[in-house]
C-alpha positions in Angstrom: -24.2 25.7 -20.5 -21.2 23.5 -21.4 -18.8 26.2 -20.2 -20.7 26.6 -17.0 -20.6 22.8 -16.4 -16.8 22.8 -17.1 -16.3 25.7 -14.7 -18.3 24.0 -12.0 -16.4 20.7 -12.5 -13.1 22.6 -12.2 -14.4 24.4 -9.1 -15.2 21.0 -7.6 -11.7 19.7 -8.2 -10.3 22.9 -6.6 -12.6 22.6 -3.7 -11.4 19.0 -3.1 -7.8 20.2 -3.0 -8.5 23.2 -0.8 -10.6 21.1 1.6 -7.8 18.7 2.2 -5.1 21.4 2.4 -7.0 22.8 5.4 -6.6 19.4 7.1 -4.1 19.1 9.9 -3.5 15.6 8.7 -1.9 16.7 5.5 0.3 19.2 7.3 1.5 16.5 9.6 2.3 14.2 6.7 4.3 16.8 4.9 6.3 17.7 8.0 6.9 14.0 8.9 8.0 13.2 5.3 10.3 16.2 5.1 12.0 15.2 8.5 12.3 11.6 7.3 14.0 12.7 4.1 16.4 15.1 5.8 17.3 12.3 8.3 18.0 9.9 5.5 20.1 12.7 3.8 22.1 13.2 7.0 22.8 9.4 7.4 23.8 9.1 3.8 26.1 12.1 4.1 27.7 10.5 7.2 28.4 7.3 5.3 29.7 9.2 2.3 32.3 11.0 4.5 33.4 7.8 6.2 37.1 7.2 5.9 37.0 3.7 7.4 38.3 1.3 4.6 36.5 -1.6 6.2 33.1 0.1 6.2 30.2 -0.7 3.9 30.0 2.9 2.9 30.6 2.4 -0.9 27.6 0.2 -1.1 25.4 2.3 1.1 26.1 5.7 -0.6 25.4 4.7 -4.2 23.2 7.6 -5.1 20.8 5.8 -7.4 20.4 2.7 -5.1 19.9 4.9 -2.0 17.2 6.9 -3.9 15.5 3.7 -5.0 15.1 2.5 -1.5 13.8 5.9 -0.4 11.3 5.8 -3.3 10.2 2.4 -2.2 9.4 3.7 1.2 7.7 6.7 -0.2 5.6 4.5 -2.5 4.2 2.5 0.5 3.4 5.8 2.4 1.8 7.3 -0.7 -0.5 4.3 -1.1 -1.8 4.7 2.5 -2.2 8.4 2.0 -4.1 7.8 -1.3 -6.5 5.5 0.5 -7.1 8.1 3.3 -7.7 11.0 1.0 -9.7 9.0 -1.5 -12.1 8.1 1.3 -12.1 11.5 2.8 -13.0 13.1 -0.6 -16.5 11.9 -0.4 -17.0 10.9 3.3 -16.7 14.5 4.4 -19.5 15.5 2.1 -21.7 13.0 3.8 -20.6 14.0 7.3 -21.1 17.7 6.7 -24.3 17.0 4.7 -23.2 19.2 1.8 -23.3 16.6 -0.9 -26.9 17.6 -1.7 -25.7 21.2 -2.4 -23.1 19.8 -4.9 -25.7 17.8 -6.6 -27.8 20.9 -7.3 -24.9 22.4 -9.3 -25.2 22.1 -13.1 -22.9 19.0 -13.1 -23.7 15.3 -13.5 -23.1 12.8 -10.8 -20.4 11.4 -13.1 -18.6 14.8 -13.0 -19.0 14.9 -9.2 -17.3 11.5 -8.9 -14.5 12.3 -11.3 -14.1 15.8 -9.8 -13.6 14.4 -6.3 -11.3 11.6 -7.5 -9.1 13.9 -9.7 -8.9 16.5 -6.9 -7.7 13.9 -4.4 -5.3 12.5 -7.0 -3.7 15.9 -7.7 -3.2 16.4 -4.0 -1.7 13.0 -3.3 0.4 13.0 -6.5 1.6 16.5 -5.6 2.8 15.2 -2.3 4.4 12.2 -4.0 6.3 14.5 -6.5 7.4 16.7 -3.6 8.9 13.8 -1.7 10.6 12.4 -4.9 12.1 15.8 -5.9 13.3 16.6 -2.4 14.8 13.1 -2.0 16.6 13.3 -5.4 18.1 16.7 -4.6 19.3 15.9 -1.1 20.6 12.5 -2.0 22.5 13.9 -5.0 24.1 16.6 -2.8 25.0 14.0 -0.1 26.8 11.7 -2.6 28.0 14.4 -5.0 26.5 12.5 -7.9 23.2 12.5 -9.8 20.8 10.2 -8.0 17.9 10.4 -10.4 17.8 8.0 -13.3 15.5 7.3 -16.2 14.2 4.3 -14.3 13.1 6.6 -11.4 11.3 8.9 -13.8 9.4 6.0 -15.4 8.6 4.8 -11.9 7.1 8.2 -11.0 4.7 8.0 -14.0 3.6 4.5 -13.2 3.0 5.3 -9.6 0.8 8.2 -10.7 -1.5 5.7 -12.4 -1.3 3.3 -9.4 -2.3 6.1 -6.9 -5.2 7.1 -9.1 -6.5 3.6 -9.1 -6.1 3.3 -5.3 -8.0 6.6 -4.9 -10.7 5.3 -7.2 -11.1 2.1 -5.2 -11.2 4.1 -2.0 -13.9 6.4 -3.4 -16.2 3.5 -4.3 -15.8 1.8 -0.9 -16.5 5.1 0.8 -20.0 5.2 -0.8 -21.0 2.2 1.3 -18.9 2.2 4.4 -17.4 4.6 7.0 -13.8 5.8 7.1 -12.3 2.9 9.0 -14.3 0.3 7.2 -13.4 1.7 3.8 -9.7 2.0 4.7 -9.6 -1.7 5.9 -11.4 -2.7 2.7 -8.9 -0.9 0.5 -5.9 -2.5 2.3 -7.7 -5.9 2.1 -8.3 -5.4 -1.6 -4.7 -4.6 -2.3 -3.5 -7.6 -0.3 -6.0 -10.0 -2.0 -5.0 -8.8 -5.5 -1.4 -9.3 -4.7 -1.9 -12.8 -3.2 -4.1 -13.8 -6.2 -1.6 -12.7 -8.8 1.3 -14.4 -7.0 -0.5 -17.7 -6.7 -1.9 -17.7 -10.3 0.7 -16.0 -12.4 3.0 -19.1 -12.8 0.2 -21.7 -13.3 -0.4 -23.2 -16.7 -4.0 -23.2 -17.9 -4.3 -26.9 -17.3 -3.3 -26.4 -13.7 -6.1 -24.0 -12.8 -8.5 -26.8 -11.9 -6.0 -29.1 -10.1 -6.5 -29.2 -6.4 -9.6 -27.0 -6.9 -11.0 -25.3 -3.8 -13.0 -22.3 -2.8 -9.8 -20.3 -2.4 -8.6 -21.3 -5.8 -12.0 -20.2 -7.3 -11.7 -16.9 -5.4 -8.2 -16.4 -6.6 -9.3 -17.0 -10.2 -12.1 -14.5 -10.0 -9.8 -11.8 -8.6 -7.0 -12.7 -11.1 -9.2 -12.6 -14.2 -11.8 -10.0 -13.4 -10.1 -7.4 -11.1 -7.5 -5.0 -12.2 -4.0 -6.4 -11.3 -2.8 -3.1 -9.9 0.1 -4.7 -8.0 1.7 -5.3 -11.4 2.1 -1.5 -11.7 4.2 -1.3 -8.5 6.1 -4.4 -9.5 7.0 -2.8 -12.8 7.9 0.5 -11.1 10.2 -1.3 -8.6 11.8 -3.3 -11.4 12.6 -0.1 -13.3 14.0 1.5 -10.2 16.2 -1.4 -9.2 17.0 -2.4 -12.7 15.6 -5.9 -12.3 14.1 -8.1 -15.0 10.3 -8.0 -15.4 8.3 -11.2 -14.9 5.2 -10.2 -16.9 3.9 -9.7 -20.4 3.6 -5.9 -20.6 1.3 -5.9 -23.6 -1.1 -8.5 -22.2 -1.2 -7.0 -18.7 -1.7 -3.5 -20.1 -4.7 -4.8 -22.1 -6.1 -6.5 -19.0 -5.6 -3.4 -16.9 -7.3 -1.1 -19.4 -10.3 -3.5 -19.9 -11.0 -4.3 -16.3 -10.4 -0.7 -15.1 -12.8 0.6 -17.8 -15.4 -1.9 -16.7 -15.2 -0.8 -13.1 -15.3 2.9 -13.9 -18.4 2.2 -15.9 -19.8 0.2 -13.0 -18.9 2.9 -10.5 -20.6 5.5 -12.7 -23.8 3.4 -12.7 -23.7 3.1 -8.9 -23.2 6.8 -8.4 -26.1 7.6 -10.7 -28.4 5.2 -9.0 -27.4 5.7 -5.4 -29.9 7.5 -3.2 -27.7 10.1 -1.5 
């Protein structure tokens, strides 16, 4: 029975991937991203071949820096794509009324949730790695130097975690709202988390209740009880651009693990109790 459940769970992950691969949206995203990267490659090559001594080419064609800026752009695009496919992973089941069929399989609702989330994550992270690898290869060719650094590789791993959390948040919202509503809620959540951490991170404990207001209370709730996922992208960017980090890695890792674990537990309870 356990083997059957594992097989059904893997089949659900595969189904999630194949379902989105049949989507014209994904095809368009891959084509648009590829064209964008080739355009950036052409521009970089043009600057690299410039013979004008007064041009800014030496600064612009630094392979590692150019790749970092391209990765920064890809990071933003990938977050939007993660939100879209995280929502689509479950909303299409409701729209096509096939969720009831999945729930008759010998898998738990928890396995259904994780199967959809992991399937969407594999797809989005696969796109992310494709964009990274293609950019690294073309930028290295354009500048005749290795563009990829250890900082870039560390950033890739961190963004994998970030994309998983965005997909997870998108999945939860999609249980209660439509596609547009869920998407707006994801973007609002990312923005609110970012604003909260920026306003609270430099305050001393004694300053938390100075000039206290409703917005300060809301900021404190978000800061202490919601995963600070923006710190992941902040760390990833710091590694890419070789900038100093402004956070306590050990403390923030502990907070991220604790709050994420709580919300995964909460999501599991919601999925088990929700009347599909």
